[in-house]
C-alpha positions as CSV (number, residue, x, y, z in Angstrom):
1,X,-14.8,50.3,229.7
2,X,-18.2,51.7,230.5
3,X,-16.6,54.8,232.0
4,X,-14.9,55.7,228.7
5,X,-16.3,58.8,226.9
6,X,-18.5,58.1,223.8
7,X,-17.8,59.0,220.2
8,X,-20.3,58.9,217.4
9,X,-19.2,58.6,213.8
10,X,-21.6,60.3,211.3
11,X,-21.7,60.5,207.5
12,X,-21.1,64.0,206.1
13,X,-21.0,65.6,202.7
14,X,-18.8,68.6,203.5
15,X,-16.8,70.9,201.2
16,X,-17.7,68.9,198.1
17,X,-16.5,65.5,199.5
18,X,-17.8,62.6,201.5
19,X,-16.4,62.8,205.1
20,X,-16.5,61.0,208.4
21,X,-17.8,63.3,211.2
22,X,-16.3,62.6,214.6
23,X,-18.8,63.8,217.2
24,X,-18.2,63.9,221.0
25,X,-18.8,66.2,224.0
26,X,-16.0,68.4,225.3
27,X,-13.0,66.4,226.2
28,X,-9.5,67.7,226.0
29,X,-7.9,64.2,225.7
30,X,-10.2,63.3,222.8
31,X,-9.5,66.6,221.2
32,X,-5.8,66.0,221.4
33,X,-6.2,62.5,220.0
34,X,-8.3,63.6,217.0
35,X,-5.6,66.1,216.1
36,X,-3.2,63.2,215.5
37,X,-5.4,62.0,212.6
38,X,-4.0,63.0,209.2
39,X,-5.8,66.0,207.8
40,X,-8.6,66.0,210.4
41,X,-10.3,69.4,210.5
42,X,-12.9,71.1,212.7
43,X,-16.2,72.1,210.9
44,X,-17.9,75.2,212.3
45,X,-20.9,74.4,210.1
46,X,-21.5,71.0,211.6
47,X,-19.7,71.5,214.9
48,X,-17.8,68.2,214.6
49,X,-14.3,67.1,213.6
50,X,-14.2,65.5,210.2
51,X,-11.9,63.6,207.9
52,X,-12.1,62.3,204.4
53,X,-14.3,59.2,204.2
54,X,-12.2,56.2,203.1
55,X,-11.5,52.7,204.7
56,X,-7.9,53.8,205.8
57,X,-9.2,56.8,207.8
58,X,-12.0,54.7,209.3
59,X,-9.4,52.1,210.5
60,X,-7.1,54.9,211.8
61,X,-10.0,56.3,213.9
62,X,-10.6,53.0,215.7
63,X,-6.9,52.5,216.1
64,X,-6.1,55.9,217.6
65,X,-9.1,55.9,220.0
66,X,-8.7,52.3,221.1
67,X,-8.9,52.3,224.9
68,X,-9.7,56.0,225.0
69,X,-13.3,56.0,224.0
70,X,-16.3,53.9,223.0
71,X,-17.0,54.4,219.3
72,X,-20.5,54.2,217.8
73,X,-19.9,53.5,214.1
74,X,-23.3,52.2,213.2
75,X,-23.6,54.7,210.4
76,X,-20.7,53.1,208.6
77,X,-21.4,49.4,209.3
78,X,-25.1,49.4,208.6
79,X,-27.1,50.0,205.4
80,X,-27.5,53.7,206.2
81,X,-27.1,55.7,203.0
82,X,-25.6,59.2,202.9
83,X,-28.2,61.7,201.9
84,X,-27.0,64.6,199.9
85,X,-28.6,67.2,197.6
86,X,-29.9,65.7,194.3
87,X,-27.6,66.6,191.5
88,X,-29.4,67.8,188.4
89,X,-27.9,66.1,185.3
90,X,-28.7,67.6,181.9
91,X,-28.4,64.8,179.3
92,X,-26.1,65.5,176.4
93,X,-27.8,66.2,173.1
94,X,-27.6,63.2,170.8
95,X,-26.7,63.9,167.2
96,X,-29.0,62.6,164.5
97,X,-26.7,61.0,161.9
98,X,-27.4,58.2,159.5
99,X,-25.1,55.1,159.2
100,X,-23.3,56.5,156.2
101,X,-22.4,59.7,158.0
102,X,-21.3,57.8,161.1
103,X,-19.0,55.7,158.9
104,X,-17.6,58.8,157.3
105,X,-16.8,60.4,160.7
106,X,-15.3,57.2,162.0
107,X,-12.9,57.1,159.1
108,X,-12.1,60.8,159.6
109,X,-11.3,60.0,163.2
110,X,-8.9,57.2,162.1
111,X,-7.4,59.6,159.6
112,X,-6.6,62.1,162.3
113,X,-5.2,59.2,164.4
114,X,-2.9,58.3,161.6
115,X,-1.7,62.0,161.4
116,X,-0.6,61.5,165.1
117,X,-2.6,64.4,166.4
118,X,-3.2,64.6,170.2
119,X,-6.3,62.9,171.5
120,X,-7.9,66.2,172.6
121,X,-7.3,67.6,169.0
122,X,-8.8,64.5,167.4
123,X,-11.9,64.6,169.6
124,X,-12.4,68.4,169.1
125,X,-12.0,68.2,165.3
126,X,-14.2,65.1,165.0
127,X,-17.0,66.7,167.1
128,X,-16.7,69.9,165.1
129,X,-17.2,68.1,161.7
130,X,-20.0,65.9,163.2
131,X,-21.9,69.1,164.1
132,X,-21.3,70.5,160.6
133,X,-22.4,67.3,158.8
134,X,-25.5,67.1,161.0
135,X,-26.4,70.7,160.1
136,X,-26.1,69.9,156.4
137,X,-27.9,66.6,156.6
138,X,-30.4,67.5,153.9
139,X,-27.6,68.3,151.4
140,X,-25.3,65.8,149.7
141,X,-21.7,66.0,150.6
142,X,-20.7,66.5,146.9
143,X,-22.8,69.7,146.7
144,X,-21.3,71.5,149.8
145,X,-19.7,74.9,148.9
146,X,-18.0,77.7,150.7
147,X,-21.3,79.5,151.1
148,X,-22.7,76.5,153.0
149,X,-19.7,76.9,155.4
150,X,-20.5,80.6,155.8
151,X,-24.2,80.0,156.5
152,X,-23.3,77.4,159.1
153,X,-20.9,79.8,160.9
154,X,-23.5,82.6,160.7
155,X,-26.3,80.3,161.9
156,X,-24.4,78.5,164.7
157,X,-21.1,80.1,165.7
158,X,-22.2,83.8,165.4
159,X,-25.8,83.3,166.6
160,X,-24.8,81.3,169.6
161,X,-21.9,83.7,170.3
162,X,-19.2,81.1,170.2
163,X,-15.7,82.3,170.8
164,X,-13.3,83.2,168.0
165,X,-11.0,80.4,169.1
166,X,-13.8,77.8,168.7
167,X,-14.5,79.1,165.2
168,X,-10.8,78.9,164.4
169,X,-10.8,75.2,165.6
170,X,-13.7,74.4,163.3
171,X,-12.0,76.0,160.2
172,X,-8.8,74.0,161.1
173,X,-10.9,70.8,161.3
174,X,-12.6,71.6,158.0
175,X,-9.3,72.2,156.2
176,X,-8.3,68.7,157.2
177,X,-11.7,67.2,156.4
178,X,-11.7,68.5,152.8
179,X,-8.3,66.9,152.3
180,X,-9.6,63.6,153.7
181,X,-12.8,63.8,151.7
182,X,-12.2,65.8,148.5
183,X,-15.7,65.3,147.0
184,X,-17.0,68.6,148.3
185,X,-16.9,71.9,146.4
186,X,-15.5,73.7,149.4
187,X,-12.4,75.7,148.2
188,X,-9.6,75.5,150.8
189,X,-8.0,78.7,149.4
190,X,-11.0,80.8,150.5
191,X,-11.2,79.4,154.0
192,X,-9.6,81.9,156.3
193,X,-9.6,81.8,160.1
194,X,-10.7,85.0,162.0
195,X,-8.0,86.7,163.9
196,X,-7.5,85.6,167.5
197,X,-8.6,87.8,170.3
198,X,-5.5,89.5,171.7
199,X,-6.4,89.3,175.3
200,X,-3.7,89.8,177.8
201,X,-3.2,86.9,180.3
202,X,-4.2,87.4,183.9
203,X,-1.2,87.5,186.2
204,X,-0.8,87.3,190.0
205,X,1.8,89.3,191.9
206,X,4.6,87.4,193.6
207,X,3.0,88.3,197.0
208,X,-0.4,86.8,195.8
209,X,1.4,83.6,194.7
210,X,3.0,83.2,198.2
211,X,-0.3,83.9,199.9
212,X,-2.0,81.3,197.7
213,X,0.6,78.7,198.6
214,X,0.3,79.6,202.3
215,X,-3.5,79.1,202.2
216,X,-3.0,75.5,201.0
217,X,-2.8,73.6,204.3
218,X,-3.3,70.4,202.5
219,X,0.2,69.1,201.7
220,X,-0.7,67.7,198.3
221,X,-2.5,70.9,197.3
222,X,0.4,73.0,198.4
223,X,2.9,70.8,196.4
224,X,0.7,71.1,193.3
225,X,0.3,74.9,193.4
226,X,4.0,75.4,194.1
227,X,5.1,73.1,191.3
228,X,2.7,74.7,188.8
229,X,4.2,78.1,189.5
230,X,7.9,77.3,190.1
231,X,8.1,75.2,186.9
232,X,5.6,77.1,184.7
233,X,3.9,73.8,183.9
234,X,0.7,73.2,182.0
235,X,-2.0,71.3,183.9
236,X,-1.6,68.3,181.6
237,X,2.2,68.3,182.2
238,X,1.7,68.2,185.9
239,X,-0.8,65.4,185.8
240,X,1.4,63.3,183.5
241,X,4.5,63.9,185.6
242,X,6.1,60.8,187.0
243,X,8.5,60.2,189.9
244,X,11.4,59.4,187.7
245,X,11.0,62.8,185.9
246,X,12.5,64.6,188.9
247,X,16.3,65.0,188.5
248,X,17.0,66.3,192.0
249,X,20.8,66.3,191.6
250,X,20.7,68.4,188.4
251,X,17.8,70.6,189.8
252,X,15.7,69.8,186.7
253,X,12.3,68.3,185.9
254,X,11.9,66.4,182.7
255,X,8.7,67.2,180.8
256,X,8.0,64.4,178.3
257,X,5.7,64.4,175.3
258,X,4.1,67.7,176.0
259,X,2.1,69.9,173.7
260,X,3.3,69.4,170.1
261,X,4.9,66.1,171.2
262,X,8.0,67.9,172.5
263,X,10.2,67.0,175.5
264,X,11.9,69.7,177.5
265,X,13.6,70.4,180.9
266,X,12.5,73.0,183.4
267,X,14.2,74.2,186.5
268,X,13.5,72.4,189.8
269,X,13.3,75.3,192.3
270,X,15.7,74.8,195.3
271,X,13.1,76.1,197.7
272,X,10.6,73.4,196.5
273,X,12.9,70.5,197.5
274,X,12.0,70.3,201.2
275,X,8.3,70.4,200.3
276,X,8.9,67.7,197.6
277,X,10.7,65.5,200.1
278,X,7.9,65.9,202.7
279,X,5.2,65.2,200.1
280,X,6.9,62.0,198.8
281,X,7.4,60.6,202.3
282,X,3.8,61.4,203.3
283,X,2.0,60.2,200.2
284,X,4.5,57.7,198.7
285,X,3.1,58.0,195.2
286,X,3.8,54.8,193.1
287,X,3.8,56.1,189.5
288,X,2.5,59.6,188.9
289,X,3.7,62.5,191.0
290,X,0.1,63.3,192.0
291,X,-2.3,60.4,192.4
292,X,-5.9,60.2,193.4
293,X,-7.8,57.4,195.1
294,X,-6.4,53.9,194.5
295,X,-3.3,55.4,193.0
296,X,-5.1,56.5,189.9
297,X,-4.1,59.6,187.9
298,X,-5.2,62.9,189.5
299,X,-7.8,65.0,187.6
300,X,-7.6,68.5,186.3
301,X,-11.0,69.4,187.7
302,X,-9.8,68.6,191.2
303,X,-6.8,71.0,190.8
304,X,-9.1,73.8,189.5
305,X,-11.5,73.3,192.4
306,X,-9.0,73.7,195.2
307,X,-7.2,76.6,193.4
308,X,-10.5,78.4,193.2
309,X,-11.1,77.8,196.9
310,X,-7.8,79.1,198.0
311,X,-7.9,82.2,195.7
312,X,-11.3,83.0,197.2
313,X,-9.9,82.7,200.7
314,X,-7.0,85.0,199.8
315,X,-9.5,87.6,198.5
316,X,-8.0,87.6,195.0
317,X,-10.6,89.1,192.7
318,X,-9.4,87.9,189.3
319,X,-10.1,84.4,188.1
320,X,-7.2,82.0,188.9
321,X,-6.7,78.8,187.0
322,X,-3.7,76.5,186.8
323,X,-2.7,78.4,183.6
324,X,-2.7,81.7,185.5
325,X,0.2,80.3,187.6
326,X,2.0,79.5,184.3
327,X,1.3,83.1,183.0
328,X,2.6,84.5,186.3
329,X,5.8,82.3,186.1
330,X,6.6,83.7,182.6
331,X,5.9,87.3,183.5
332,X,7.9,87.2,186.7
333,X,10.9,85.7,184.8
334,X,10.7,88.5,182.3
335,X,10.5,91.1,185.0
336,X,13.6,89.6,186.7
337,X,15.6,90.1,183.5
338,X,15.5,86.6,182.0
339,X,16.0,86.6,178.2
340,X,12.8,86.1,176.2
341,X,14.4,83.2,174.2
342,X,15.2,81.3,177.4
343,X,11.6,81.8,178.6
344,X,10.4,80.4,175.3
345,X,12.4,77.3,175.8
346,X,11.3,76.9,179.4
347,X,7.6,77.2,178.5
348,X,8.0,74.9,175.5
349,X,6.6,77.4,173.0
350,X,7.2,76.6,169.3
351,X,7.0,80.2,168.2
352,X,8.6,83.3,169.8
353,X,5.4,85.2,169.0
354,X,3.6,83.2,171.6
355,X,6.0,84.2,174.3
356,X,6.0,87.8,173.2
357,X,2.6,88.4,174.8
358,X,4.3,88.5,178.2
359,X,6.2,91.6,177.2
360,X,2.8,93.4,177.3
361,X,2.1,92.4,181.0
362,X,5.6,92.6,182.5
363,X,5.6,95.6,184.8
364,X,9.3,96.3,185.4
365,X,10.0,98.8,182.7
366,X,6.4,100.1,182.3
367,X,6.1,101.1,185.9
368,X,9.3,103.1,185.8
369,X,7.7,105.4,183.2
370,X,6.4,108.6,184.7
371,X,2.9,109.7,183.9
372,X,2.6,113.1,181.9
373,X,0.2,114.2,184.6
374,X,3.1,114.0,187.2
375,X,5.3,115.9,184.8
376,X,2.7,118.6,184.4
377,X,2.2,119.1,188.1
378,X,6.0,119.0,188.8
379,X,6.4,121.8,186.2
380,X,3.6,123.8,187.8
381,X,5.3,123.6,191.2
382,X,8.6,124.8,189.8
383,X,7.0,127.8,187.9
384,X,4.8,129.1,190.7
385,X,5.8,128.7,194.3
386,X,2.3,129.5,195.3
387,X,1.0,126.4,193.6
388,X,3.3,124.0,195.5
389,X,0.4,122.8,197.6
390,X,-1.7,122.0,194.5
391,X,-3.5,118.7,194.9
392,X,-5.4,116.8,192.3
393,X,-8.3,116.3,194.7
394,X,-8.8,120.1,194.8
395,X,-8.5,120.3,198.5
């Protein structure tokens, strides 16, 4: 036993997660063994092998190296505390509201609940009205007019350079609030929302999509990225997806209670099936398709983090989010000749105008149009043989 090589387990905080560092001198047998651990990676920064820190992985390390090495695991079985950079937490500003205002907002919250709005909409609208009421705290509710609304927008939304969409959300919330509380002198007919910014969505090429998937060596990450793109899913739809929602025989995925409380079916890509099978066998999720620690629901922030990491590794310059994959899905369908009405159904859009934005980014027809500059140079070449070697560079 004393002749066995030694391994030291150390606590690491690497790549934004707590990890178990597996440190040992050069030994080909130990190197071969460590590769059998699920998702074990080599860190060039710390010059050790590492694996995510959890009780299961710690148990696997002892099991796989039993009889092959002497393990020093004091760092995990003592009171040693992992030291990592201190995170600066900025406390949230607390609104100054009196008891009457709090009661009013609480009743407005219940009113929105009764209207069966989504939880995110209820929270957004309630917070928007809370800020408005706090701003007008020195003025009675009965005396509020449209000019007070305009002054609030000018003093808060414009001065702080809030987005147009945020301002539109406030107007939508206020329209509901004055129906709920008709005491004010705010005239609903004069409340107009500013026009939306007509920004074109960012879209990846099909080659960039494949490169992004290839970069994801983690099986769960690869399955998530592939499913987001192949089904054109919203991030909330992916996180709420359950095992029973996959209809493999029909090549369909059932999306339940999505935006606008609508159900729909999307296509289950045939090339995703082997990856799906591998993922289900490896992770054995119990309820949701993607689950975090202790089988809890996965978080949107985790998805955004690893997508950002892989897009950086791919050298993609534009910002890539889960919704970028949905935009790319719709644009590529359109470029492949799929009818706009069908794309609307697959995306779950209520209005065709929402889907129409993809006609502005689809490249198939646009790229076939010849630039007038090329026409001009072609004509020049035909008219004068001496100018056949004309180059735009001037050389």
